[in-house]
C-alpha positions in Angstrom: 6.2 6.9 93.2 5.7 10.6 92.2 7.7 11.8 95.2 10.6 9.5 94.3 10.6 10.7 90.7 10.3 14.3 91.8 13.5 13.8 93.9 15.3 12.4 90.8 14.3 15.3 88.6 15.1 17.8 91.4 18.5 16.3 92.0 19.4 15.9 88.3 17.5 18.7 86.6 19.8 19.1 83.6 20.6 15.4 83.1 16.9 14.3 83.2 15.9 17.1 80.8 18.6 16.3 78.3 17.8 12.6 78.5 14.2 13.2 77.6 15.1 15.6 74.8 17.6 13.1 73.3 15.1 10.2 73.8 12.3 12.0 71.9 14.6 13.1 69.0 16.3 9.7 68.7 12.9 8.0 68.6 11.9 10.2 65.6 15.1 9.5 63.7 14.8 5.8 64.6 11.4 5.6 63.0 12.5 7.6 60.0 15.5 5.4 59.4 13.6 2.1 60.1 13.1 1.3 56.4 16.9 0.9 56.3 17.9 -0.8 59.6 14.7 -2.8 60.1 14.8 -4.0 56.4 18.0 -5.9 57.4 17.1 -7.0 60.9 13.3 -7.3 61.0 11.9 -7.2 57.4 8.7 -9.0 58.2 7.9 -6.8 61.2 8.7 -3.7 59.2 6.4 -4.7 56.4 3.5 -5.2 58.8 4.4 -1.9 60.5 4.3 0.0 57.2 0.9 -1.5 56.3 -0.4 -0.8 59.8 0.8 2.8 59.5 -0.8 3.2 56.1 -4.1 1.9 57.4 -3.8 4.2 60.4 -3.2 7.1 58.0 -6.3 6.1 56.1 -8.3 6.1 59.4 -6.9 9.5 60.3 -7.9 10.9 56.9 -11.6 9.8 57.2 -11.7 10.7 60.9 -10.6 14.3 59.9 -13.4 14.3 57.3 -16.0 13.2 59.8 -14.9 15.5 62.7 -14.4 18.6 60.5 -17.8 18.0 58.9 -19.4 17.9 62.4 -17.5 20.9 63.6 -18.3 23.0 60.5 -22.0 22.2 60.9 -21.9 23.4 64.5 -20.2 26.5 63.3 -22.9 27.1 60.8 -25.5 26.8 63.6 -23.6 29.1 66.0 -23.2 31.8 63.3 -27.0 32.0 63.1 -27.4 32.4 66.9 -27.9 35.7 68.6 -25.2 35.3 71.3 -25.6 38.8 72.7 -29.3 38.1 73.4 -28.2 35.0 75.3 -25.4 36.8 77.1 -27.5 39.7 78.4 -29.9 37.3 80.1 -27.1 35.9 82.3 -26.6 37.0 85.9 -23.5 39.2 86.3 -23.5 40.2 82.6 -23.0 43.9 83.5 -19.9 43.0 85.5 -18.2 41.0 82.7 -15.2 42.5 80.9 -12.7 41.2 78.4 -9.0 42.1 78.1 -7.5 41.4 74.7 -3.7 41.3 74.5 -2.2 41.7 71.0 1.6 40.9 71.3 3.4 42.2 68.2 6.8 43.0 66.9 7.4 44.9 63.6 3.8 44.4 62.5 2.5 47.1 60.3 0.0 49.6 61.7 -2.4 48.5 58.9 -2.2 44.9 59.9 -2.9 45.7 63.6 -5.7 48.0 62.6 -7.5 45.2 60.8 -7.5 43.1 64.0 -8.6 46.0 66.2 -11.4 46.8 63.8 -12.8 43.3 64.2 -12.9 44.0 67.9 -14.6 47.4 67.4 -17.3 45.6 65.3 -18.2 43.0 67.9 -21.9 42.7 68.7 -21.0 42.8 72.4 -20.8 46.5 73.5 -17.2 47.5 73.1 -17.3 49.3 76.5 -16.7 45.8 77.9 -13.5 45.3 75.9 -10.0 46.5 76.9 -7.4 46.3 74.2 -3.7 46.0 75.0 -1.0 46.4 72.4 1.9 44.4 73.5 4.8 46.2 71.9 8.5 45.4 72.2 10.7 48.2 73.6 13.5 47.4 71.1 11.3 48.0 68.0 12.1 51.3 66.3 9.1 53.6 65.9 7.1 51.2 68.0 5.8 54.0 70.3 4.9 56.1 67.3 2.9 53.2 65.8 1.2 52.5 69.2 0.2 56.1 69.6 -1.3 56.3 66.1 -3.6 53.3 66.9 -4.4 54.4 70.4 -5.5 57.9 69.2 -7.5 56.3 66.4 -9.4 53.9 68.7 -9.4 55.7 72.0 -13.1 56.3 72.0 -14.1 52.8 70.7 -13.4 50.6 73.7 -13.4 50.7 77.5 -9.7 51.4 77.1 -6.9 50.9 74.7 -3.3 50.7 76.0 0.2 49.9 74.9 2.9 48.2 77.0 6.6 48.2 76.0 8.3 44.9 76.8 12.0 45.5 77.6 14.7 42.9 76.9 15.1 41.2 80.2 18.0 38.9 81.0 16.9 35.2 81.2 13.8 35.7 79.0 13.3 34.3 75.6 12.3 36.9 73.1 8.9 36.1 71.7 5.1 36.1 72.1 5.0 34.5 75.5 7.4 36.8 77.4 5.8 39.8 75.6 2.2 39.0 76.7 3.3 38.0 80.2 4.7 41.5 80.6 1.6 43.1 79.1 -0.7 41.0 81.3 1.1 41.9 84.5 1.2 45.5 83.6 -2.5 45.8 82.7 -3.4 43.7 85.8 -1.9 46.3 88.0 -3.7 49.1 86.1 -7.2 47.6 85.9 -7.5 45.1 88.8 -5.3 46.7 91.5 -6.7 50.0 90.3 -10.1 48.6 91.0 -11.5 49.5 87.5 -12.8 46.0 86.8 -13.6 42.8 88.8 -11.0 40.0 88.4 -13.7 37.4 89.0 -15.7 38.5 85.9 -12.9 39.1 83.5 -11.5 37.1 80.6 -8.2 37.6 79.0 -7.4 36.7 75.4 -4.1 35.9 73.7 -4.5 37.3 70.2 -2.2 37.1 67.1 -1.7 40.3 65.3 -3.5 39.1 62.2 -6.6 37.6 64.0 -9.9 38.5 62.4 -12.6 37.6 64.8 -16.2 36.6 64.1 -18.4 39.6 65.1 -20.0 37.4 67.8 -16.9 36.0 69.3 -17.0 38.0 72.6 -20.8 37.8 72.9 -20.4 34.0 72.6 -17.5 34.0 75.1 -19.5 36.1 77.6 -22.4 33.8 77.5 -20.2 30.7 77.8 -18.1 32.2 80.6 -21.2 33.2 82.7 -23.0 29.9 82.2 -20.0 27.8 83.2 -19.7 26.9 86.9 -16.2 25.8 86.2 -15.3 29.1 84.5 -12.1 29.7 86.5 -10.6 26.4 85.2 -11.4 26.9 81.5 -9.8 27.9 78.2 -12.0 28.9 75.3 -10.9 28.1 71.8 -12.4 28.9 68.4 -11.5 27.4 65.0 -8.3 29.2 64.0 -8.3 29.1 60.2 -6.0 30.7 57.7 -8.5 32.2 55.4 -7.6 35.9 55.3 -5.3 35.6 52.3 -5.8 32.0 51.3 -6.2 32.8 47.5 -3.3 35.3 47.5 -0.5 32.9 48.6 1.2 30.5 46.3 -0.1 26.9 45.9 2.4 25.2 48.2 1.5 27.5 51.1 -2.2 27.2 50.3 -2.0 23.4 50.5 -0.4 23.4 54.0 -2.7 26.1 55.2 -5.7 24.1 53.9 -4.8 21.0 56.0 -4.0 23.2 59.0 -7.3 25.0 58.9 -9.3 21.8 58.6 -7.4 20.1 61.4 -7.9 23.0 63.8 -11.6 23.1 62.9 -12.0 19.3 63.5 -10.3 19.6 66.9 -13.3 21.5 68.3 -15.3 18.3 68.5 -12.5 16.0 69.7 -12.8 16.5 73.5 -9.4 16.5 75.3 -7.6 16.6 72.0 -8.5 20.3 71.9 -5.6 22.3 73.5 -5.3 26.1 73.4 -3.6 27.3 70.3 -2.6 30.5 68.6 -5.6 32.8 69.6 -7.6 31.7 72.7 -9.2 33.0 75.9 -9.2 32.1 79.6 -10.4 33.6 82.8 -8.1 36.3 84.2 -8.3 34.6 87.6 -6.9 31.4 86.2 -4.0 33.3 84.5 -3.2 35.0 87.8 -3.5 31.8 89.8 -0.9 30.0 87.6 1.5 32.9 87.4 0.8 34.3 84.0 2.6 33.1 80.8 6.1 31.8 81.1 9.0 33.9 79.8 11.4 31.2 78.9 9.5 29.6 76.1 8.8 30.2 72.4 5.6 28.2 71.8 3.4 29.5 74.6 -0.1 28.1 73.9 0.5 24.4 74.8 2.8 25.5 77.6 0.2 27.6 79.4 -2.4 24.8 79.0 -0.2 22.1 80.6 1.0 24.6 83.2 -2.6 25.3 84.2 -3.6 21.6 83.9 -1.0 20.3 86.4 -1.1 23.3 88.7 -4.9 22.8 89.0 -4.7 19.0 89.6 -6.0 18.2 86.2 -9.2 20.2 86.6 -8.6 22.2 83.4 -10.7 22.0 80.3 -10.8 23.6 76.9 -14.3 24.7 75.8 -14.9 25.0 72.1 -16.3 28.2 70.6 -18.0 27.2 67.4 -17.0 30.2 65.4 -14.1 30.9 63.1 -11.2 33.2 63.9 -9.3 33.8 60.6 -5.6 34.4 60.4 -3.1 35.1 57.6 -1.3 32.3 55.8 2.4 33.3 55.6 3.0 35.7 52.7 5.8 38.0 51.6 6.9 40.1 48.6 8.1 37.2 46.4 7.6 33.5 46.0 10.9 32.5 47.6 10.4 34.8 50.6 6.8 33.5 51.0 8.0 29.9 51.0 10.8 30.8 53.5 8.2 32.6 55.6 6.1 29.5 55.8 9.1 27.3 56.5 10.1 29.6 59.4 6.5 29.4 60.8 6.6 25.6 60.6 10.0 25.6 62.4 8.6 27.7 65.2 5.5 25.6 65.5 7.4 22.3 65.4 9.7 23.6 68.1 6.8 22.8 70.4 8.6 19.4 70.7 11.0 21.2 73.1 8.3 21.4 75.7 7.5 17.7 75.7 10.3 16.8 78.2 8.7 19.3 80.7 5.2 17.8 80.1 6.6 14.3 80.7 8.3 15.5 83.9 5.0 17.0 85.2 3.2 13.8 84.2 5.7 11.7 86.2 6.0 14.0 89.3 2.8 15.9 89.9 0.5 14.0 92.2 -3.3 13.8 92.5 -4.0 14.1 88.8 -6.2 11.6 87.0 -3.8 9.1 85.4 -6.2 8.3 82.5 -6.8 11.9 81.6 -3.3 13.2 81.9 -2.0 10.2 80.0 -4.5 10.6 77.2 -3.8 14.3 76.7 0.0 13.9 76.8 -0.1 10.8 74.6 -1.9 12.7 71.8 0.4 15.7 72.0 3.6 13.6 71.9 2.1 11.4 69.1 1.3 14.5 67.0 4.8 15.9 67.6 6.4 12.5 66.6 4.3 12.0 63.6 5.0 15.5 62.3 8.4 14.6 60.8 7.9 10.9 60.6 4.7 10.4 58.6 6.0 11.8 55.3 8.9 9.3 55.3 6.8 6.2 56.1 4.0 7.1 53.7 6.1 8.2 50.8 9.3 6.2 50.9 9.2 3.2 53.3 7.4 0.6 51.2 9.7 1.2 48.2 13.0 1.1 50.1 12.8 -2.4 51.3 13.4 -4.1 47.9 16.7 -2.1 47.6 17.9 -2.8 51.1 16.8 -6.4 51.4 16.2 -8.0 47.9 15.8 -11.4 49.4 12.8 -10.4 51.4 11.3 -8.6 48.3 11.1 -12.1 46.7 8.7 -13.3 49.3 4.9 -12.9 48.7 4.6 -10.0 51.2 7.8 -8.4 50.2 6.8 -8.4 46.5 3.2 -7.1 47.1 4.1 -4.6 49.8 4.5 -1.5 47.5 1.2 -2.4 45.7 -0.7 -2.9 49.0 0.6 0.3 50.4 -0.3 2.1 47.2 -3.9 0.8 47.3 -4.4 1.9 50.9 -2.9 5.4 50.3 -4.9 5.8 47.1 -8.1 5.4 49.2 -6.9 8.5 51.1 -7.6 10.6 48.0 -11.3 10.1 48.6 -10.8 11.6 52.0 -8.9 14.5 50.6 -11.6 15.3 48.0 -14.2 15.2 50.9 -12.0 17.6 52.8 -11.9 20.0 49.9 -15.7 20.1 49.8 -16.0 20.6 53.5 -13.3 23.4 53.5 -15.1 25.2 50.6 -18.4 24.9 52.5 -16.7 26.1 55.7 -14.9 29.0 54.0 -17.9 30.2 52.1 -17.2 33.5 50.4 -14.7 34.6 52.9 -12.6 36.0 50.0 -14.2 36.3 46.6 -12.5 34.1 44.0 -13.5 32.9 40.5 -15.2 29.6 40.0 -12.3 28.6 37.7 -9.8 28.9 40.5 -12.0 26.9 42.9 -12.4 24.2 40.2 -8.6 24.1 39.6 -7.7 24.0 43.3 -7.7 20.2 43.7 -5.1 20.0 40.9 -2.7 21.9 43.2 -2.5 18.8 45.3 -0.1 17.3 42.8 2.5 19.3 44.7 1.6 17.5 48.0 4.6 15.1 48.2 7.1 18.0 47.6 5.2 20.5 49.8 4.8 17.9 52.5 8.5 17.4 52.7 9.9 20.9 52.5 7.1 22.8 54.4 6.3 20.2 57.0 8.6 17.2 57.5 11.9 19.0 57.0 11.3 21.9 59.4 10.0 19.4 62.0 12.9 17.0 61.7 15.4 19.9 62.0 13.6 20.9 65.2 13.9 17.3 66.5 17.6 17.2 65.6 18.3 20.5 67.3 16.6 19.1 70.4 19.0 16.1 70.4 22.0 18.5 70.1 20.7 20.8 72.8 20.5 23.8 70.6 17.7 26.4 70.7 16.0 28.4 68.0 15.5 32.1 67.8 11.9 33.4 67.6 11.1 34.7 64.1 8.0 36.8 63.6 5.9 35.6 60.6 5.9 38.4 58.1 2.5 39.7 57.2 1.8 41.8 54.1 
């Protein structure tokens, strides 16, 4: 069956890709518009669907509470461990090295310096760390900025280098193509130059605003050396947006709050954990799969699925129970900050554009566990579909039916539907309050803030319906619509101040 489907995709590459892109986008819009068309055609089924979805949302809320609580407890325990002491006891500790690639474009030297400083303050001896500044050749004064940082930190690490990614025809400008160029360049310098051993080297994809826990690379070293399946692993910490969480406006803080909690909770959800934002993998694995792709914007999910199918499903993501903190989008004014966050959500939601490729691999790549590949792909596609859909179903659906189909609204279920939906969703508030407590506990005193501001923080959730639409549902549905139309987006770097 896979060989037949492979022939179909090979013979009709453009038609099959466009068909899947249109199918995914149309499915999103069909669900969003279901309160209108289904109110007329299948009102009873629609009412039950809305109630089922609301109950599902309630389940998701409390599942997030439970898993984020478990994960945050594990993080607390890990933060108290001496990971360097564990690492030095492992065989081949002396051989182990780490390459850290920081792709960047128009980032300030100050922002890059903050990230590099957290590398310089690692408990792991920094003579085991190689830092690579992935610069873009087209950036004015990029070389000057790189030279300033290299001169400042040249004696802090095993090596600090800068690569300058040229504009190459056929490549998509962005993080993926930049770090692919940087990785290939440094591979020639360090591995082919026989400076380090490829078999005992990890490589990390690092955002320019990543603030590492001081034990991250000691933890990574220990986990890497202990793992017999180390050449088929990614390592992922909890990527949280805590750096400036109290400096951004309330709408951005609310979205960042949910995002941080969600990414923390994923650490204890098995195969739901997929590499994201800042992550590590063995250099051997990266070389085996041909480095990062250069024709994509969202690179993290792409490289995981690329590795997963190239390695016959023998790829896993190992959690690192530590926090890596990043910036929430911020700019020089309220409007610019909101636009900055909107652009970030647009870029993230454009991950839907990779789903047709993942489906193709799911259908055509043989000798991969059907259960595991289906489970992983199902959750990814479900998350992408629910991104724009959820807001409409939760906020509007139950209240639209009476206007579209007044006859059905006079039935018992039709009359009580808005009330039942309201009761179910009100219960979600208890989950949200629990999340706030867990988040404060997880965040600790990452950034000092007055008790009054902490106390008033829950009141900011009054903005949630508006924020949820403009900073989550809207950018996602625009991405889905562009996918239907066959249009592409341009990579926009998230401004950091």
